[in-house]
TIROMAR-23899 format. One record per atom (N, C-alpha, C): residue number from 1; x, y, z. Coordinates in steps of 0.2 Angstrom, whole numbers. Example, Ala and Ser with C-alpha at 12.3 -4.5 7.8 and 13.67 -1.06 7.14 Angstrom:
# TIROMAR-23899
  nr    xx    yy    zz
   1    66   -28    39
   1    62   -22    39
   1    66   -16    39
   2    64   -11    35
   2    68    -5    36
   2    64     0    39
# end
This chain:
# TIROMAR-23899
  nr    xx    yy    zz
   1   507   422   618
   1   504   428   616
   1   504   428   608
   2   498   429   605
   2   497   429   598
   2   500   434   594
   3   500   434   588
   3   503   438   583
   3   500   445   584
   4   493   445   584
   4   490   452   584
   4   491   455   591
   5   493   452   596
   5   494   454   603
   5   501   458   603
   6   506   455   599
   6   513   458   599
   6   513   464   594
   7   508   465   590
   7   509   471   585
   7   508   477   588
   8   513   482   587
   8   514   488   590
   8   510   494   586
   9   512   494   580
   9   509   499   575
   9   504   497   570
  10   500   501   569
  10   495   500   564
  10   498   497   557
  11   494   493   554
  11   496   490   548
  11   491   492   543
  12   492   492   536
  12   487   494   531
  12   488   489   526
  13   482   487   523
  13   482   482   517
  13   484   486   511
  14   491   485   510
  14   494   488   504
  14   498   484   500
  15   496   483   493
  15   499   478   489
  15   504   482   484
  16   510   480   485
  16   515   483   480
  16   520   477   479
  17   524   478   473
  17   529   474   471
  17   535   475   476
  18   538   469   477
  18   544   469   482
  18   549   465   479
  19   555   467   480
  19   561   462   478
  19   564   459   485
  20   564   453   486
  20   566   450   493
  20   573   446   491
  21   577   447   496
  21   584   444   495
  21   586   441   502
  22   589   435   502
  22   592   432   508
  22   598   429   505
  23   601   425   510
  23   608   422   508
  23   607   416   502
  24   601   414   501
  24   600   409   496
  24   596   410   490
  25   592   416   490
  25   588   418   484
  25   587   425   484
  26   585   427   478
  26   582   433   476
  26   575   432   472
  27   570   435   475
  27   564   434   471
  27   559   440   471
  28   555   441   467
  28   550   446   466
  28   543   444   469
  29   541   447   474
  29   535   445   478
  29   530   451   478
  30   524   450   481
  30   519   455   482
  30   517   456   489
  31   517   462   492
  31   515   463   499
  31   508   462   500
  32   506   459   506
  32   499   459   508
  32   497   466   512
  33   501   467   517
  33   501   473   521
  33   507   476   524
  34   507   482   526
  34   513   485   528
  34   512   489   535
  35   517   489   539
  35   517   494   545
  35   524   497   545
  36   525   502   550
  36   531   505   550
  36   537   500   553
  37   534   495   555
  37   539   489   558
  37   541   483   554
  38   536   482   549
  38   537   476   545
  38   532   475   539
  39   533   470   535
  39   528   469   530
  39   527   461   529
  40   521   460   527
  40   519   453   525
  40   520   452   518
  41   523   447   515
  41   524   445   508
  41   521   439   507
  42   517   438   501
  42   515   432   499
  42   520   428   495
  43   521   422   496
  43   526   417   494
  43   524   411   494
  44   526   407   488
  44   524   400   488
  44   528   395   492
  45   534   398   493
  45   539   394   497
  45   543   399   502
  46   539   401   508
  46   542   406   512
  46   548   404   515
  47   553   409   517
  47   560   407   520
  47   559   405   527
  48   563   402   530
  48   563   400   537
  48   563   406   542
  49   560   405   548
  49   560   411   553
  49   567   411   555
  50   569   418   556
  50   576   419   558
  50   581   422   553
  51   579   420   547
  51   583   422   541
  51   584   429   540
  52   590   432   539
  52   591   439   537
  52   589   440   531
  53   586   447   530
  53   582   448   524
  53   584   455   521
  54   584   456   515
  54   584   463   512
  54   578   464   507
  55   575   469   508
  55   570   471   503
  55   570   478   500
  56   567   478   494
  56   567   484   490
  56   559   484   488
  57   556   490   490
  57   549   491   490
  57   548   497   485
  58   543   496   481
  58   541   502   476
  58   535   505   479
  59   535   510   484
  59   529   512   487
  59   526   518   483
  60   519   518   483
  60   516   523   480
  60   517   530   482
  61   518   535   478
  61   520   541   480
  61   527   543   482
  62   531   538   482
  62   538   539   484
  62   542   538   478
  63   546   544   476
  63   550   544   470
  63   556   539   470
  64   558   536   475
  64   564   532   475
  64   562   525   478
  65   565   520   476
  65   564   513   479
  65   566   513   486
  66   562   510   491
  66   564   510   498
  66   568   504   499
  67   574   504   502
  67   578   498   503
  67   578   498   511
  68   576   491   513
  68   576   489   520
  68   579   483   521
  69   582   482   527
  69   584   476   530
  69   580   474   536
  70   581   467   537
  70   577   464   543
  70   578   457   544
  71   573   454   546
  71   573   447   547
  71   567   444   547
  72   566   437   545
  72   559   434   545
  72   557   432   552
  73   551   434   554
  73   549   433   560
  73   543   428   560
  74   540   427   554
  74   534   422   554
  74   534   420   547
  75   531   413   547
  75   531   410   541
  75   524   406   541
  76   520   407   536
  76   514   404   535
  76   514   399   529
  77   512   392   530
  77   512   387   524
  77   505   386   523
  78   502   385   517
  78   496   383   516
  78   493   386   509
  79   487   387   509
  79   484   390   502
  79   486   397   501
  80   487   401   507
  80   489   408   506
  80   496   408   510
  81   501   405   507
  81   508   405   510
  81   511   412   510
  82   514   413   515
  82   518   420   515
  82   522   420   521
  83   525   426   522
  83   529   427   528
  83   530   435   530
  84   532   436   536
  84   533   442   538
  84   540   444   539
  85   543   450   537
  85   549   452   538
  85   548   458   543
  86   552   458   548
  86   552   464   553
  86   558   468   551
  87   557   475   550
  87   563   479   548
  87   567   480   554
  88   574   481   552
  88   579   483   556
  88   580   490   555
  89   578   495   559
  89   579   502   558
  89   585   504   561
  90   591   503   558
  90   597   505   560
  90   599   512   558
  91   600   517   562
  91   600   523   561
  91   608   526   560
  92   612   523   556
  92   618   525   555
  92   619   532   552
  93   615   533   547
  93   616   540   544
  93   609   545   545
  94   606   544   550
  94   600   547   551
  94   594   546   547
  95   594   541   543
  95   588   539   538
  95   583   535   541
  96   584   532   547
  96   579   528   550
  96   573   531   552
  97   574   537   555
  97   568   541   557
  97   564   543   551
  98   567   545   545
  98   564   547   539
  98   560   541   536
  99   563   535   536
  99   560   529   533
  99   554   527   538
 100   554   527   544
 100   549   526   548
 100   543   531   547
 101   545   537   547
 101   539   542   545
 101   536   541   538
 102   540   539   533
 102   537   538   527
 102   532   532   527
 103   534   526   531
 103   530   521   531
 103   524   522   536
 104   525   526   541
 104   519   528   545
 104   514   532   542
 105   517   537   538
 105   512   542   534
 105   508   537   529
 106   512   533   525
 106   508   528   520
 106   503   524   523
 107   504   521   529
 107   499   517   533
 107   494   521   535
 108   495   527   538
 108   489   532   540
 108   485   534   535
 109   488   535   529
 109   484   538   523
 109   480   532   520
 110   481   526   521
 110   477   521   518
 110   471   519   522
 111   466   519   518
 111   459   517   522
 111   460   510   524
 112   457   508   530
 112   456   502   532
 112   451   498   528
 113   452   492   527
 113   447   488   523
 113   445   482   526
 114   438   480   525
 114   435   475   529
 114   438   468   526
 115   441   467   520
 115   444   461   517
 115   451   460   519
 116   454   456   516
 116   461   454   518
 116   466   459   516
 117   465   462   511
 117   469   468   508
 117   466   471   503
 118   469   477   501
 118   467   481   496
 118   473   483   491
 119   471   485   485
 119   476   487   481
 119   477   494   481
 120   483   497   480
 120   484   504   479
 120   486   504   472
# end
């Protein structure tokens, strides 16, 4: 089954700054696209699939930085290297539904682009 066949939620070509952290590094990267379930990040040296990850995203129109956890589910090596982090929406304090809604609203408010991605 291909990557596009597994995608459940719509993604939007949104480029924002992101802080990525795992057990070995902390780096500042740029997103290519976002959905309510995950994000694609450009990176010259993408982490290995399966690695646990922490992200901080500065989303347009959101007054606070969005802090998310997840794991690396895909890694692309080549001229446009990058990776996908799938979010772990654990709802320990009732915030998971709010985060999913925030991401869903952002994606739905973003026009689709015929190119690879668009800037906000």
